[in-house]
N, CA, C and O atoms as a Maestro MAE file, in Angstrom:
{
 s_m_m2io_version
 :::
 2.0.0
}

f_m_ct {
 s_m_title
 :::
 protein
 m_atom[284] {
  # First column is atom index #
  i_m_mmod_type
  r_m_x_coord
  r_m_y_coord
  r_m_z_coord
  i_m_residue_number
  s_m_chain_name
  s_m_pdb_residue_name
  s_m_pdb_atom_name
  i_m_atomic_number
  :::
  1 25 14.577 -4.599 -17.773 1 A "MET " " N  " 7
  2 3 14.613 -4.780 -17.567 1 A "MET " " CA " 6
  3 2 14.540 -4.491 -15.035 1 A "MET " " C  " 6
  4 15 15.503 -5.163 -14.669 1 A "MET " " O  " 8
  5 25 14.118 -4.106 -14.227 2 A "THR " " N  " 7
  6 3 13.276 -4.051 -13.605 2 A "THR " " CA " 6
  7 2 14.021 -3.677 -12.508 2 A "THR " " C  " 6
  8 15 14.486 -4.686 -11.978 2 A "THR " " O  " 8
  9 25 14.530 -2.047 -11.590 3 A "ILE " " N  " 7
  10 3 15.760 -1.793 -11.320 3 A "ILE " " CA " 6
  11 2 14.911 -1.303 -9.687 3 A "ILE " " C  " 6
  12 15 14.091 -0.389 -9.590 3 A "ILE " " O  " 8
  13 25 15.620 -2.620 -8.008 4 A "LYS " " N  " 7
  14 3 15.002 -1.878 -7.355 4 A "LYS " " CA " 6
  15 2 16.563 -1.899 -5.924 4 A "LYS " " C  " 6
  16 15 17.508 -2.512 -5.428 4 A "LYS " " O  " 8
  17 25 15.838 -0.849 -5.943 5 A "ILE " " N  " 7
  18 3 16.963 -0.586 -4.823 5 A "ILE " " CA " 6
  19 2 16.557 -1.035 -3.855 5 A "ILE " " C  " 6
  20 15 15.404 -0.768 -3.515 5 A "ILE " " O  " 8
  21 25 17.314 -1.815 -3.131 6 A "ASP " " N  " 7
  22 3 16.904 -2.122 -1.543 6 A "ASP " " CA " 6
  23 2 18.166 -2.166 -0.592 6 A "ASP " " C  " 6
  24 15 19.385 -1.994 -0.602 6 A "ASP " " O  " 8
  25 25 17.318 -2.439 0.075 7 A "ASN " " N  " 7
  26 3 18.077 -2.706 1.510 7 A "ASN " " CA " 6
  27 2 18.374 -0.941 2.192 7 A "ASN " " C  " 6
  28 15 19.026 -0.632 3.190 7 A "ASN " " O  " 8
  29 25 17.905 -0.375 1.583 8 A "VAL " " N  " 7
  30 3 17.823 1.391 1.982 8 A "VAL " " CA " 6
  31 2 16.668 1.418 3.165 8 A "VAL " " C  " 6
  32 15 15.466 1.349 2.910 8 A "VAL " " O  " 8
  33 25 17.204 1.528 4.473 9 A "ALA " " N  " 7
  34 3 16.588 1.315 5.886 9 A "ALA " " CA " 6
  35 2 15.496 -0.097 5.739 9 A "ALA " " C  " 6
  36 15 14.475 -0.397 6.358 9 A "ALA " " O  " 8
  37 25 16.121 -0.660 4.803 10 A "GLY " " N  " 7
  38 3 15.160 -2.288 4.634 10 A "GLY " " CA " 6
  39 2 14.391 -2.540 4.475 10 A "GLY " " C  " 6
  40 15 13.840 -3.531 4.954 10 A "GLY " " O  " 8
  41 25 13.632 -1.217 3.169 11 A "GLU " " N  " 7
  42 3 12.343 -0.536 2.505 11 A "GLU " " CA " 6
  43 2 13.244 -1.456 0.549 11 A "GLU " " C  " 6
  44 15 14.287 -0.897 0.211 11 A "GLU " " O  " 8
  45 25 13.058 -1.916 0.182 12 A "VAL " " N  " 7
  46 3 12.092 -1.864 -1.644 12 A "VAL " " CA " 6
  47 2 11.667 -0.483 -2.185 12 A "VAL " " C  " 6
  48 15 10.494 -0.126 -2.297 12 A "VAL " " O  " 8
  49 25 12.435 0.040 -2.415 13 A "TYR " " N  " 7
  50 3 12.278 0.856 -3.312 13 A "TYR " " CA " 6
  51 2 11.814 0.830 -5.116 13 A "TYR " " C  " 6
  52 15 12.426 0.086 -5.883 13 A "TYR " " O  " 8
  53 25 10.757 1.675 -5.576 14 A "TYR " " N  " 7
  54 3 10.737 1.255 -7.570 14 A "TYR " " CA " 6
  55 2 10.845 2.482 -7.991 14 A "TYR " " C  " 6
  56 15 10.131 3.308 -7.422 14 A "TYR " " O  " 8
  57 25 11.581 2.864 -8.884 15 A "SER " " N  " 7
  58 3 11.642 4.304 -9.927 15 A "SER " " CA " 6
  59 2 10.559 4.209 -10.172 15 A "SER " " C  " 6
  60 15 9.674 3.449 -9.779 15 A "SER " " O  " 8
  61 25 10.626 5.712 -11.455 16 A "VAL " " N  " 7
  62 3 8.980 5.543 -11.935 16 A "VAL " " CA " 6
  63 2 9.446 4.604 -12.851 16 A "VAL " " C  " 6
  64 15 8.572 3.761 -13.052 16 A "VAL " " O  " 8
  65 25 10.291 4.434 -13.383 17 A "LYS " " N  " 7
  66 3 10.043 4.018 -14.953 17 A "LYS " " CA " 6
  67 2 9.917 1.599 -14.357 17 A "LYS " " C  " 6
  68 15 9.905 0.547 -14.997 17 A "LYS " " O  " 8
  69 25 9.867 1.966 -12.994 18 A "ASP " " N  " 7
  70 3 9.317 0.427 -12.528 18 A "ASP " " CA " 6
  71 2 8.462 0.673 -12.426 18 A "ASP " " C  " 6
  72 15 8.219 0.531 -11.227 18 A "ASP " " O  " 8
  73 25 7.692 0.993 -12.876 19 A "LEU " " N  " 7
  74 3 6.440 1.044 -11.745 19 A "LEU " " CA " 6
  75 2 6.160 1.408 -13.623 19 A "LEU " " C  " 6
  76 15 6.001 0.485 -14.421 19 A "LEU " " O  " 8
  77 25 6.154 2.317 -13.882 20 A "VAL " " N  " 7
  78 3 5.777 2.311 -15.571 20 A "VAL " " CA " 6
  79 2 4.929 0.542 -15.790 20 A "VAL " " C  " 6
  80 15 3.757 0.165 -15.785 20 A "VAL " " O  " 8
  81 25 6.283 -0.158 -15.965 21 A "ASN " " N  " 7
  82 3 5.956 -1.607 -16.886 21 A "ASN " " CA " 6
  83 2 5.876 -2.529 -15.495 21 A "ASN " " C  " 6
  84 15 6.361 -3.645 -15.682 21 A "ASN " " O  " 8
  85 25 5.370 -2.312 -14.135 22 A "LEU " " N  " 7
  86 3 4.562 -2.885 -12.977 22 A "LEU " " CA " 6
  87 2 2.698 -2.907 -13.507 22 A "LEU " " C  " 6
  88 15 1.774 -3.655 -13.829 22 A "LEU " " O  " 8
  89 25 3.142 -1.242 -13.246 23 A "LEU " " N  " 7
  90 3 1.319 -1.415 -13.979 23 A "LEU " " CA " 6
  91 2 0.734 -0.323 -15.265 23 A "LEU " " C  " 6
  92 15 -0.190 0.483 -15.154 23 A "LEU " " O  " 8
  93 25 1.386 -0.524 -16.202 24 A "SER " " N  " 7
  94 3 0.980 -0.536 -17.144 24 A "SER " " CA " 6
  95 2 0.663 0.857 -17.555 24 A "SER " " C  " 6
  96 15 -0.104 0.837 -18.517 24 A "SER " " O  " 8
  97 25 1.009 2.190 -17.135 25 A "LEU " " N  " 7
  98 3 0.458 3.074 -17.211 25 A "LEU " " CA " 6
  99 2 1.958 3.747 -17.702 25 A "LEU " " C  " 6
  100 15 2.992 3.079 -17.735 25 A "LEU " " O  " 8
  101 25 1.891 5.006 -18.027 26 A "THR " " N  " 7
  102 3 2.723 7.003 -18.716 26 A "THR " " CA " 6
  103 2 3.182 7.045 -17.590 26 A "THR " " C  " 6
  104 15 2.516 7.051 -16.555 26 A "THR " " O  " 8
  105 25 5.047 7.095 -17.732 27 A "ASP " " N  " 7
  106 3 5.462 7.502 -16.959 27 A "ASP " " CA " 6
  107 2 5.078 9.147 -16.167 27 A "ASP " " C  " 6
  108 15 5.386 9.463 -15.018 27 A "ASP " " O  " 8
  109 25 4.223 10.131 -17.332 28 A "LEU " " N  " 7
  110 3 3.506 11.077 -16.744 28 A "LEU " " CA " 6
  111 2 2.278 11.031 -16.121 28 A "LEU " " C  " 6
  112 15 1.697 12.116 -16.142 28 A "LEU " " O  " 8
  113 25 1.922 10.485 -15.789 29 A "THR " " N  " 7
  114 3 0.461 10.004 -14.953 29 A "THR " " CA " 6
  115 2 1.229 9.704 -13.666 29 A "THR " " C  " 6
  116 15 0.766 10.284 -12.684 29 A "THR " " O  " 8
  117 25 2.201 9.001 -13.463 30 A "ILE " " N  " 7
  118 3 3.118 8.650 -12.302 30 A "ILE " " CA " 6
  119 2 3.456 9.919 -11.503 30 A "ILE " " C  " 6
  120 15 3.490 10.260 -10.321 30 A "ILE " " O  " 8
  121 25 3.746 10.584 -13.005 31 A "ARG " " N  " 7
  122 3 4.766 11.638 -11.603 31 A "ARG " " CA " 6
  123 2 3.402 12.592 -11.399 31 A "ARG " " C  " 6
  124 15 3.213 13.189 -10.339 31 A "ARG " " O  " 8
  125 25 2.593 12.660 -12.382 32 A "ASN " " N  " 7
  126 3 1.501 13.339 -12.296 32 A "ASN " " CA " 6
  127 2 1.233 12.883 -10.894 32 A "ASN " " C  " 6
  128 15 0.840 13.881 -10.289 32 A "ASN " " O  " 8
  129 25 1.262 11.661 -9.945 33 A "TYR " " N  " 7
  130 3 0.183 11.240 -8.949 33 A "TYR " " CA " 6
  131 2 1.456 11.480 -7.952 33 A "TYR " " C  " 6
  132 15 1.163 11.773 -6.793 33 A "TYR " " O  " 8
  133 25 2.803 11.386 -8.281 34 A "LEU " " N  " 7
  134 3 3.379 11.444 -7.651 34 A "LEU " " CA " 6
  135 2 3.651 13.316 -6.918 34 A "LEU " " C  " 6
  136 15 4.199 13.711 -5.889 34 A "LEU " " O  " 8
  137 25 3.052 13.940 -7.906 35 A "ARG " " N  " 7
  138 3 3.138 15.458 -7.359 35 A "ARG " " CA " 6
  139 2 1.834 15.459 -7.068 35 A "ARG " " C  " 6
  140 15 1.756 15.847 -5.902 35 A "ARG " " O  " 8
  141 25 1.052 15.297 -7.377 36 A "ARG " " N  " 7
  142 3 -0.085 15.325 -6.232 36 A "ARG " " CA " 6
  143 2 -0.255 14.749 -4.747 36 A "ARG " " C  " 6
  144 15 -0.645 14.984 -3.604 36 A "ARG " " O  " 8
  145 25 0.234 13.970 -5.475 37 A "LYS " " N  " 7
  146 3 0.318 13.279 -3.602 37 A "LYS " " CA " 6
  147 2 -0.594 11.869 -4.069 37 A "LYS " " C  " 6
  148 15 -0.866 11.058 -3.183 37 A "LYS " " O  " 8
  149 25 -0.804 11.751 -4.717 38 A "LYS " " N  " 7
  150 3 -2.066 10.439 -4.678 38 A "LYS " " CA " 6
  151 2 -0.851 8.908 -4.099 38 A "LYS " " C  " 6
  152 15 -0.838 7.982 -3.288 38 A "LYS " " O  " 8
  153 25 -0.302 9.300 -4.795 39 A "LEU " " N  " 7
  154 3 1.237 8.210 -4.479 39 A "LEU " " CA " 6
  155 2 1.915 8.823 -4.188 39 A "LEU " " C  " 6
  156 15 2.182 9.886 -4.749 39 A "LEU " " O  " 8
  157 25 2.715 8.147 -2.694 40 A "LYS " " N  " 7
  158 3 4.228 8.592 -1.767 40 A "LYS " " CA " 6
  159 2 5.078 8.015 -2.372 40 A "LYS " " C  " 6
  160 15 5.070 6.888 -2.866 40 A "LYS " " O  " 8
  161 25 6.415 9.364 -2.330 41 A "GLY " " N  " 7
  162 3 7.053 8.884 -3.443 41 A "GLY " " CA " 6
  163 2 8.385 9.871 -1.844 41 A "GLY " " C  " 6
  164 15 8.185 10.320 -0.716 41 A "GLY " " O  " 8
  165 25 9.689 9.721 -2.842 42 A "GLN " " N  " 7
  166 3 10.690 10.371 -2.939 42 A "GLN " " CA " 6
  167 2 11.296 10.937 -3.812 42 A "GLN " " C  " 6
  168 15 11.670 10.203 -4.726 42 A "GLN " " O  " 8
  169 25 11.603 12.232 -3.903 43 A "LYS " " N  " 7
  170 3 12.557 12.890 -5.004 43 A "LYS " " CA " 6
  171 2 13.736 12.365 -4.612 43 A "LYS " " C  " 6
  172 15 13.775 11.555 -3.686 43 A "LYS " " O  " 8
  173 25 14.855 12.772 -5.283 44 A "VAL " " N  " 7
  174 3 16.393 12.493 -4.777 44 A "VAL " " CA " 6
  175 2 16.487 13.290 -6.285 44 A "VAL " " C  " 6
  176 15 16.007 12.917 -7.355 44 A "VAL " " O  " 8
  177 25 16.940 13.996 -6.114 45 A "GLY " " N  " 7
  178 3 17.733 14.741 -7.443 45 A "GLY " " CA " 6
  179 2 16.104 14.556 -7.945 45 A "GLY " " C  " 6
  180 15 15.018 14.465 -7.373 45 A "GLY " " O  " 8
  181 25 16.644 14.555 -9.501 46 A "LYS " " N  " 7
  182 3 15.284 15.182 -9.899 46 A "LYS " " CA " 6
  183 2 14.628 12.940 -10.603 46 A "LYS " " C  " 6
  184 15 13.769 12.405 -11.305 46 A "LYS " " O  " 8
  185 25 15.742 12.590 -9.786 47 A "PHE " " N  " 7
  186 3 14.407 10.417 -9.429 47 A "PHE " " CA " 6
  187 2 13.467 10.296 -8.629 47 A "PHE " " C  " 6
  188 15 13.654 10.081 -7.431 47 A "PHE " " O  " 8
  189 25 12.375 10.409 -9.139 48 A "TRP " " N  " 7
  190 3 11.088 9.906 -8.305 48 A "TRP " " CA " 6
  191 2 11.510 8.216 -7.427 48 A "TRP " " C  " 6
  192 15 11.295 7.245 -8.152 48 A "TRP " " O  " 8
  193 25 11.922 7.969 -6.355 49 A "TYR " " N  " 7
  194 3 11.344 6.587 -5.941 49 A "TYR " " CA " 6
  195 2 9.692 6.104 -5.250 49 A "TYR " " C  " 6
  196 15 8.956 6.643 -4.423 49 A "TYR " " O  " 8
  197 25 9.642 5.475 -5.653 50 A "VAL " " N  " 7
  198 3 8.243 4.132 -4.913 50 A "VAL " " CA " 6
  199 2 8.659 3.890 -3.805 50 A "VAL " " C  " 6
  200 15 9.880 3.943 -3.661 50 A "VAL " " O  " 8
  201 25 7.826 3.547 -2.653 51 A "SER " " N  " 7
  202 3 8.574 2.347 -1.461 51 A "SER " " CA " 6
  203 2 7.874 2.128 -1.609 51 A "SER " " C  " 6
  204 15 6.930 2.899 -1.780 51 A "SER " " O  " 8
  205 25 7.821 0.705 -1.660 52 A "LYS " " N  " 7
  206 3 7.050 -0.579 -1.792 52 A "LYS " " CA " 6
  207 2 6.022 -1.147 -1.025 52 A "LYS " " C  " 6
  208 15 5.299 -1.936 -1.633 52 A "LYS " " O  " 8
  209 25 5.709 -0.889 0.474 53 A "GLU " " N  " 7
  210 3 4.659 -0.254 1.492 53 A "GLU " " CA " 6
  211 2 3.986 0.933 0.462 53 A "GLU " " C  " 6
  212 15 2.832 0.799 0.055 53 A "GLU " " O  " 8
  213 25 4.422 1.542 0.265 54 A "ASN " " N  " 7
  214 3 3.776 3.143 -0.477 54 A "ASN " " CA " 6
  215 2 3.126 2.621 -1.385 54 A "ASN " " C  " 6
  216 15 1.910 2.489 -1.247 54 A "ASN " " O  " 8
  217 25 3.845 2.148 -2.661 55 A "LEU " " N  " 7
  218 3 2.809 1.014 -4.137 55 A "LEU " " CA " 6
  219 2 1.892 0.306 -3.263 55 A "LEU " " C  " 6
  220 15 0.727 0.629 -3.494 55 A "LEU " " O  " 8
  221 25 2.010 -0.458 -2.436 56 A "LYS " " N  " 7
  222 3 1.308 -1.223 -1.547 56 A "LYS " " CA " 6
  223 2 -0.219 -0.346 -1.456 56 A "LYS " " C  " 6
  224 15 -1.309 -0.617 -1.961 56 A "LYS " " O  " 8
  225 25 0.217 0.822 -0.583 57 A "THR " " N  " 7
  226 3 -1.293 2.064 0.086 57 A "THR " " CA " 6
  227 2 -1.923 2.916 -1.512 57 A "THR " " C  " 6
  228 15 -2.938 3.574 -1.739 57 A "THR " " O  " 8
  229 25 -1.131 2.632 -2.092 58 A "PHE " " N  " 7
  230 3 -1.983 3.345 -3.329 58 A "PHE " " CA " 6
  231 2 -2.368 2.248 -4.065 58 A "PHE " " C  " 6
  232 15 -3.415 2.118 -3.430 58 A "PHE " " O  " 8
  233 25 -2.414 1.425 -4.791 59 A "LEU " " N  " 7
  234 3 -3.483 -0.213 -4.703 59 A "LEU " " CA " 6
  235 2 -4.205 -0.342 -3.865 59 A "LEU " " C  " 6
  236 15 -5.324 -0.202 -4.358 59 A "LEU " " O  " 8
  237 25 -4.298 -0.578 -2.602 60 A "GLU " " N  " 7
  238 3 -5.313 -0.868 -2.160 60 A "GLU " " CA " 6
  239 2 -6.278 0.440 -2.053 60 A "GLU " " C  " 6
  240 15 -7.453 0.190 -2.324 60 A "GLU " " O  " 8
  241 25 -5.989 1.800 -1.703 61 A "GLY " " N  " 7
  242 3 -6.773 2.606 -2.138 61 A "GLY " " CA " 6
  243 2 -7.282 2.979 -3.012 61 A "GLY " " C  " 6
  244 15 -8.109 3.879 -2.865 61 A "GLY " " O  " 8
  245 25 -6.881 2.204 -4.886 62 A "ASN " " N  " 7
  246 3 -7.749 2.473 -6.069 62 A "ASN " " CA " 6
  247 2 -8.904 1.182 -5.646 62 A "ASN " " C  " 6
  248 15 -10.048 1.337 -6.074 62 A "ASN " " O  " 8
  249 25 -8.585 -0.158 -4.758 63 A "LYS " " N  " 7
  250 3 -9.545 -0.962 -5.199 63 A "LYS " " CA " 6
  251 2 -10.318 -0.314 -4.566 63 A "LYS " " C  " 6
  252 15 -11.090 0.137 -5.412 63 A "LYS " " O  " 8
  253 25 -10.831 0.276 -2.936 64 A "LYS " " N  " 7
  254 3 -11.944 0.342 -2.862 64 A "LYS " " CA " 6
  255 2 -12.395 1.459 -3.425 64 A "LYS " " C  " 6
  256 15 -13.470 1.810 -2.939 64 A "LYS " " O  " 8
  257 25 -12.001 2.125 -4.231 65 A "LYS " " N  " 7
  258 3 -12.195 3.142 -4.765 65 A "LYS " " CA " 6
  259 2 -13.231 2.671 -5.602 65 A "LYS " " C  " 6
  260 15 -14.453 2.809 -5.533 65 A "LYS " " O  " 8
  261 25 -12.368 1.982 -6.552 66 A "ARG " " N  " 7
  262 3 -12.964 1.106 -7.597 66 A "ARG " " CA " 6
  263 2 -14.584 0.682 -7.252 66 A "ARG " " C  " 6
  264 15 -15.549 1.015 -7.940 66 A "ARG " " O  " 8
  265 25 -14.627 -0.168 -5.962 67 A "PHE " " N  " 7
  266 3 -14.957 -0.618 -5.584 67 A "PHE " " CA " 6
  267 2 -16.527 -0.155 -5.001 67 A "PHE " " C  " 6
  268 15 -17.620 -0.688 -5.187 67 A "PHE " " O  " 8
  269 25 -16.119 1.140 -4.174 68 A "LEU " " N  " 7
  270 3 -17.177 2.048 -4.030 68 A "LEU " " CA " 6
  271 2 -17.731 3.129 -5.144 68 A "LEU " " C  " 6
  272 15 -18.543 3.951 -4.719 68 A "LEU " " O  " 8
  273 25 -17.275 3.212 -6.857 69 A "GLY " " N  " 7
  274 3 -17.594 3.091 -7.492 69 A "GLY " " CA " 6
  275 2 -17.196 4.546 -7.603 69 A "GLY " " C  " 6
  276 15 -18.050 5.193 -8.209 69 A "GLY " " O  " 8
  277 25 -16.167 5.249 -7.205 70 A "VAL " " N  " 7
  278 3 -15.885 6.700 -7.297 70 A "VAL " " CA " 6
  279 2 -14.971 7.051 -8.239 70 A "VAL " " C  " 6
  280 15 -14.681 8.199 -8.575 70 A "VAL " " O  " 8
  281 25 -14.409 5.767 -8.765 71 A "PHE " " N  " 7
  282 3 -13.049 5.634 -9.925 71 A "PHE " " CA " 6
  283 2 -13.921 6.350 -11.158 71 A "PHE " " C  " 6
  284 15 -13.406 6.512 -12.264 71 A "PHE " " O  " 8
  :::
 }
 m_bond[283] {
  # First column is bond index #
  i_m_from
  i_m_to
  i_m_order
  :::
  1 1 2 1
  2 2 3 1
  3 3 4 2
  4 3 5 1
  5 5 6 1
  6 6 7 1
  7 7 8 2
  8 7 9 1
  9 9 10 1
  10 10 11 1
  11 11 12 2
  12 11 13 1
  13 13 14 1
  14 14 15 1
  15 15 16 2
  16 15 17 1
  17 17 18 1
  18 18 19 1
  19 19 20 2
  20 19 21 1
  21 21 22 1
  22 22 23 1
  23 23 24 2
  24 23 25 1
  25 25 26 1
  26 26 27 1
  27 27 28 2
  28 27 29 1
  29 29 30 1
  30 30 31 1
  31 31 32 2
  32 31 33 1
  33 33 34 1
  34 34 35 1
  35 35 36 2
  36 35 37 1
  37 37 38 1
  38 38 39 1
  39 39 40 2
  40 39 41 1
  41 41 42 1
  42 42 43 1
  43 43 44 2
  44 43 45 1
  45 45 46 1
  46 46 47 1
  47 47 48 2
  48 47 49 1
  49 49 50 1
  50 50 51 1
  51 51 52 2
  52 51 53 1
  53 53 54 1
  54 54 55 1
  55 55 56 2
  56 55 57 1
  57 57 58 1
  58 58 59 1
  59 59 60 2
  60 59 61 1
  61 61 62 1
  62 62 63 1
  63 63 64 2
  64 63 65 1
  65 65 66 1
  66 66 67 1
  67 67 68 2
  68 67 69 1
  69 69 70 1
  70 70 71 1
  71 71 72 2
  72 71 73 1
  73 73 74 1
  74 74 75 1
  75 75 76 2
  76 75 77 1
  77 77 78 1
  78 78 79 1
  79 79 80 2
  80 79 81 1
  81 81 82 1
  82 82 83 1
  83 83 84 2
  84 83 85 1
  85 85 86 1
  86 86 87 1
  87 87 88 2
  88 87 89 1
  89 89 90 1
  90 90 91 1
  91 91 92 2
  92 91 93 1
  93 93 94 1
  94 94 95 1
  95 95 96 2
  96 95 97 1
  97 97 98 1
  98 98 99 1
  99 99 100 2
  100 99 101 1
  101 101 102 1
  102 102 103 1
  103 103 104 2
  104 103 105 1
  105 105 106 1
  106 106 107 1
  107 107 108 2
  108 107 109 1
  109 109 110 1
  110 110 111 1
  111 111 112 2
  112 111 113 1
  113 113 114 1
  114 114 115 1
  115 115 116 2
  116 115 117 1
  117 117 118 1
  118 118 119 1
  119 119 120 2
  120 119 121 1
  121 121 122 1
  122 122 123 1
  123 123 124 2
  124 123 125 1
  125 125 126 1
  126 126 127 1
  127 127 128 2
  128 127 129 1
  129 129 130 1
  130 130 131 1
  131 131 132 2
  132 131 133 1
  133 133 134 1
  134 134 135 1
  135 135 136 2
  136 135 137 1
  137 137 138 1
  138 138 139 1
  139 139 140 2
  140 139 141 1
  141 141 142 1
  142 142 143 1
  143 143 144 2
  144 143 145 1
  145 145 146 1
  146 146 147 1
  147 147 148 2
  148 147 149 1
  149 149 150 1
  150 150 151 1
  151 151 152 2
  152 151 153 1
  153 153 154 1
  154 154 155 1
  155 155 156 2
  156 155 157 1
  157 157 158 1
  158 158 159 1
  159 159 160 2
  160 159 161 1
  161 161 162 1
  162 162 163 1
  163 163 164 2
  164 163 165 1
  165 165 166 1
  166 166 167 1
  167 167 168 2
  168 167 169 1
  169 169 170 1
  170 170 171 1
  171 171 172 2
  172 171 173 1
  173 173 174 1
  174 174 175 1
  175 175 176 2
  176 175 177 1
  177 177 178 1
  178 178 179 1
  179 179 180 2
  180 179 181 1
  181 181 182 1
  182 182 183 1
  183 183 184 2
  184 183 185 1
  185 185 186 1
  186 186 187 1
  187 187 188 2
  188 187 189 1
  189 189 190 1
  190 190 191 1
  191 191 192 2
  192 191 193 1
  193 193 194 1
  194 194 195 1
  195 195 196 2
  196 195 197 1
  197 197 198 1
  198 198 199 1
  199 199 200 2
  200 199 201 1
  201 201 202 1
  202 202 203 1
  203 203 204 2
  204 203 205 1
  205 205 206 1
  206 206 207 1
  207 207 208 2
  208 207 209 1
  209 209 210 1
  210 210 211 1
  211 211 212 2
  212 211 213 1
  213 213 214 1
  214 214 215 1
  215 215 216 2
  216 215 217 1
  217 217 218 1
  218 218 219 1
  219 219 220 2
  220 219 221 1
  221 221 222 1
  222 222 223 1
  223 223 224 2
  224 223 225 1
  225 225 226 1
  226 226 227 1
  227 227 228 2
  228 227 229 1
  229 229 230 1
  230 230 231 1
  231 231 232 2
  232 231 233 1
  233 233 234 1
  234 234 235 1
  235 235 236 2
  236 235 237 1
  237 237 238 1
  238 238 239 1
  239 239 240 2
  240 239 241 1
  241 241 242 1
  242 242 243 1
  243 243 244 2
  244 243 245 1
  245 245 246 1
  246 246 247 1
  247 247 248 2
  248 247 249 1
  249 249 250 1
  250 250 251 1
  251 251 252 2
  252 251 253 1
  253 253 254 1
  254 254 255 1
  255 255 256 2
  256 255 257 1
  257 257 258 1
  258 258 259 1
  259 259 260 2
  260 259 261 1
  261 261 262 1
  262 262 263 1
  263 263 264 2
  264 263 265 1
  265 265 266 1
  266 266 267 1
  267 267 268 2
  268 267 269 1
  269 269 270 1
  270 270 271 1
  271 271 272 2
  272 271 273 1
  273 273 274 1
  274 274 275 1
  275 275 276 2
  276 275 277 1
  277 277 278 1
  278 278 279 1
  279 279 280 2
  280 279 281 1
  281 281 282 1
  282 282 283 1
  283 283 284 2
  :::
 }
}
């Protein structure tokens, strides 16, 4: 079950659990990306949330790196 926080400043936000299901990555990998600022997110209490726009930017950036052979 995907839980999205809708309509917070007109934006859709995904939790780490949502991103695990969407990206087929582990929660540790996603949290590492967030801590290292490879993926932009906001921490609310002890939970991370990533906006749809920031997720899109992250995915587009990774496509470019793979195309260039950097990844």
